[in-house]
C-alpha positions in Angstrom: 33.8 -29.1 16.0 37.2 -27.3 17.4 37.3 -26.1 13.9 34.1 -25.0 13.5 34.2 -23.3 16.9 37.5 -21.6 15.7 35.9 -20.8 12.5 32.9 -19.2 13.7 34.4 -16.7 15.8 34.3 -13.1 14.7 31.9 -11.3 16.5 30.9 -7.5 16.4 31.1 -5.0 19.6 30.5 -1.4 19.6 31.5 -0.9 15.7 34.3 -3.0 15.9 34.8 -6.7 14.4 37.4 -8.9 16.4 38.2 -12.9 17.1 35.2 -13.9 20.0 38.6 -14.4 22.8 39.3 -10.6 22.2 35.5 -9.1 22.9 35.2 -7.4 26.2 32.8 -5.8 28.1 33.4 -4.1 31.5 31.3 -6.0 34.7 29.7 -3.3 35.6 27.3 -3.1 31.9 23.7 -3.3 33.3 23.4 -6.1 30.8 26.2 -7.9 33.0 24.6 -6.8 36.1 21.3 -6.4 35.5 19.6 -8.1 32.2 19.2 -4.8 31.7 19.5 -5.4 27.3 17.3 -6.5 24.4 18.3 -8.8 21.9 17.1 -11.0 18.7 18.4 -14.0 17.0 17.8 -14.2 13.1 18.1 -16.8 11.2 19.8 -17.1 8.1 20.1 -20.0 5.5 23.0 -19.7 2.6 23.2 -16.2 3.9 19.6 -15.5 3.1 18.3 -14.0 6.2 14.5 -14.8 7.2 12.3 -12.3 8.9 15.2 -9.6 9.1 12.4 -6.8 9.0 10.2 -7.5 11.6 12.9 -8.9 13.6 14.4 -5.5 13.7 11.2 -3.7 14.2 10.6 -5.7 17.5 14.2 -5.0 19.0 13.6 -1.4 18.2 10.1 -1.8 20.2 11.7 -3.1 22.9 14.5 -0.7 23.0 11.9 2.1 23.1 9.7 0.1 25.8 12.8 -0.3 28.3 13.8 3.1 27.1 17.2 2.6 26.1 18.2 5.0 23.4 20.2 3.8 20.4 19.3 3.8 16.9 20.8 1.8 14.1 19.2 2.0 11.5 18.1 -1.2 9.5 20.4 -0.8 6.7 22.9 -0.5 9.3 21.7 -3.9 11.1 21.9 -5.9 7.7 25.4 -4.8 7.3 26.4 -6.2 10.7 24.8 -9.4 9.8 26.0 -9.6 6.7 29.6 -9.1 7.7 29.2 -11.5 10.0 28.0 -14.2 7.8 30.6 -13.3 5.5 33.5 -13.1 7.7 32.3 -16.5 9.6 32.1 -18.5 6.4 28.7 -18.5 5.9 26.2 -21.6 5.5 23.1 -22.0 7.9 23.8 -19.4 11.1 21.9 -18.1 13.9 22.4 -14.2 14.0 22.3 -13.0 18.0 22.0 -9.2 18.1 22.4 -7.5 21.6 22.0 -4.2 22.9 22.7 -3.6 26.8 21.9 -0.3 28.2 25.8 0.0 28.7 28.5 0.6 31.6 27.8 3.1 34.4 30.0 4.1 36.9 28.0 2.7 39.9 25.2 -0.3 40.2 22.4 1.5 40.4 18.8 0.6 39.9 17.6 3.8 38.3 18.1 4.1 34.1 21.5 6.1 33.9 21.8 9.5 31.7 24.5 9.9 29.5 26.1 6.3 29.4 26.1 4.9 25.4 24.7 1.6 24.8 26.4 -1.7 24.4 26.1 -3.5 21.2 27.2 -7.3 20.6 26.3 -9.6 17.7 28.1 -12.8 17.0 26.5 -16.1 15.1 26.8 -19.8 15.6 25.5 -22.6 13.5 21.8 -24.1 13.5 20.7 -27.2 11.6 19.3 -26.8 7.7 16.1 -25.4 7.5 12.9 -27.9 7.8 11.1 -29.6 5.8 7.7 -30.0 5.8 8.2 -34.1 5.7 6.7 -36.0 8.4 9.1 -39.1 8.0 12.1 -37.0 8.4 10.6 -34.3 10.6 11.9 -33.9 15.0 9.1 -34.8 16.9 9.7 -33.0 20.0 8.6 -34.0 23.5 7.4 -31.1 26.2 6.1 -31.0 29.6 3.6 -28.5 31.1 3.8 -26.7 34.0 2.7 -23.1 35.8 4.1 -19.9 34.4 5.7 -18.3 36.8 7.7 -15.4 34.9 7.6 -11.9 35.3 4.2 -10.0 33.9 6.1 -8.4 30.9 6.9 -11.5 28.3 5.8 -8.9 25.9 9.7 -7.6 26.0 11.8 -9.6 24.8 14.6 -8.6 27.2 18.3 -10.0 27.9 16.7 -11.0 31.7 15.8 -14.4 31.0 16.4 -16.1 34.3 12.4 -17.1 34.4 12.5 -18.7 30.9 15.9 -21.0 31.9 14.4 -21.9 34.8 11.5 -23.2 33.0 13.3 -24.9 30.2 15.7 -26.7 32.8 12.3 -27.8 34.5 11.2 -29.5 31.0 15.0 -30.5 30.0 15.9 -32.2 33.7 12.2 -34.4 32.8 13.7 -35.4 29.6 11.8 -33.4 27.5 12.4 -30.4 24.9 10.7 -27.5 25.5 7.6 -26.8 28.3 4.3 -25.4 27.9 3.5 -22.8 29.9 -0.1 -21.7 31.7 -1.6 -19.3 34.1 -3.0 -19.1 37.1 -6.5 -19.7 34.9 -5.3 -22.5 33.4 -5.0 -20.8 30.1 -1.7 -21.3 27.5 0.8 -18.7 27.0 3.8 -20.2 25.2 6.6 -22.3 25.4 9.9 -21.0 27.8 11.1 -20.2 24.4 8.4 -20.7 21.6 5.2 -19.6 21.3 2.4 -22.3 21.2 -0.5 -23.7 18.9 -3.1 -26.7 19.3 -5.0 -27.8 16.4 -8.1 -29.4 16.3 -10.4 -30.6 13.4 -7.9 -29.1 11.1 -8.0 -25.4 12.8 -5.0 -23.9 14.1 -5.5 -22.2 17.4 -2.9 -19.5 19.4 -3.3 -17.6 22.3 -4.3 -13.9 21.6 -0.6 -11.7 21.9 -0.7 -9.8 25.5 1.6 -9.5 28.0 1.7 -12.9 28.8 3.3 -13.6 25.3 6.7 -12.9 23.3 5.7 -11.4 19.8 7.3 -14.3 17.9 8.5 -13.4 14.5 7.5 -16.8 12.9 4.1 -16.6 14.5 3.5 -13.4 13.0 5.0 -15.3 9.6 3.0 -18.1 9.8 -0.1 -16.9 11.1 0.4 -14.0 8.1 1.3 -17.1 5.7 -1.9 -19.0 6.6 -4.4 -16.4 6.3 -2.9 -15.1 2.7 -3.5 -18.7 1.5 -6.6 -19.9 3.4 -6.7 -23.6 3.2 -5.8 -23.5 6.7 -8.1 -21.6 9.4 -6.7 -19.9 12.5 -8.2 -18.8 15.5 -6.4 -16.3 18.0 -8.1 -17.0 21.2 -7.4 -18.0 24.6 -6.6 -21.7 24.8 -7.4 -23.7 28.3 -5.2 -26.8 28.9 -8.0 -29.2 28.8 -8.2 -28.0 24.9 -4.1 -28.7 25.0 -4.5 -32.2 26.1 -7.1 -33.3 23.8 -5.6 -31.5 20.9 -5.4 -33.1 17.6 -1.8 -31.8 17.0 0.5 -29.2 19.2 2.9 -27.4 17.5 5.5 -24.7 19.1 7.4 -22.0 17.5 10.6 -20.3 17.1 13.0 -18.5 14.9 15.3 -21.3 15.2 12.8 -24.2 15.2 10.1 -22.3 12.8 6.9 -25.0 13.5 7.9 -27.6 15.6 5.4 -30.6 15.9 4.9 -32.3 19.2 3.6 -35.9 20.0 4.4 -36.0 23.7 3.0 -33.9 26.4 3.6 -34.9 30.1 4.1 -38.5 28.9 0.9 -38.7 27.2 0.7 -39.3 23.1 -0.5 -36.0 21.4 -3.4 -36.8 19.2 -2.4 -40.5 17.9 1.1 -39.9 18.8 2.1 -39.2 15.5 3.2 -35.7 13.4 0.2 -34.4 12.2 -1.3 -33.6 8.3 -2.0 -30.0 9.3 1.7 -29.7 10.2 2.7 -31.0 7.4 0.4 -28.7 5.4 1.6 -25.6 7.8 5.3 -26.2 7.4 5.1 -26.7 3.4 3.9 -22.7 3.2 6.0 -21.5 6.2 9.0 -23.1 4.1 7.7 -21.3 0.7 6.9 -18.0 2.0 9.6 -17.3 4.8 12.2 -15.2 2.9 9.3 -12.8 1.8 9.7 -10.6 5.1 
């Protein structure tokens, strides 16, 4: 692993490529002081990017929502991604893209004028793409708790302390993730994933709003399922009673794709096994994911 860390150490910072240990930012950078920035993580398998265009579109929307004026084109971002893949030896990589508002001369809450955004990107190794086979798929165990994060979860901000604290709750209890619900007992999402249930073969997930990140894997999965038509999908409010009585529970994220959950709060989900609907959906996703 030391070798991997050494090989996979070329990063991108403000227009230049350099070894990770040479990359430096000012402690007055607003990303450091306030978490004032936007980020994306794009998976790449053997040089093939998954969901590149929608990831960059969401990043642009996020910067727009918080007033960061920075405008790499999709071609410029693609060049950064492809250069990092090449310079770090290829394989299965996650590409982290990060734009903070930049460095000011003082610590002041209001957005500063005339500062240049800080642009940072690096790669990290990810597992091989999941395979639609119940026999070899990773089964996830999760806990649940009330969602205590801020009310703008639709913005993929680098200010992730609320998500980190919730993930730590699940991690400390020996789980892979945590499913969150609002004050009305309605499922929102995981700390780092979108969430779904399956009941009687129907896939059900909460509609997008300020409580939920508009996940790119979510977007692609729902589109793929709608085009195929063999798995019915509903976007609607999902109560935690429904979650506890679901036949299957799934989580989606760029690195997990569709993660099947077999245990919630120490209780089996459905029959406690990875479900057939998951297997069908993962097969469809695997076949279609490079079309975005």
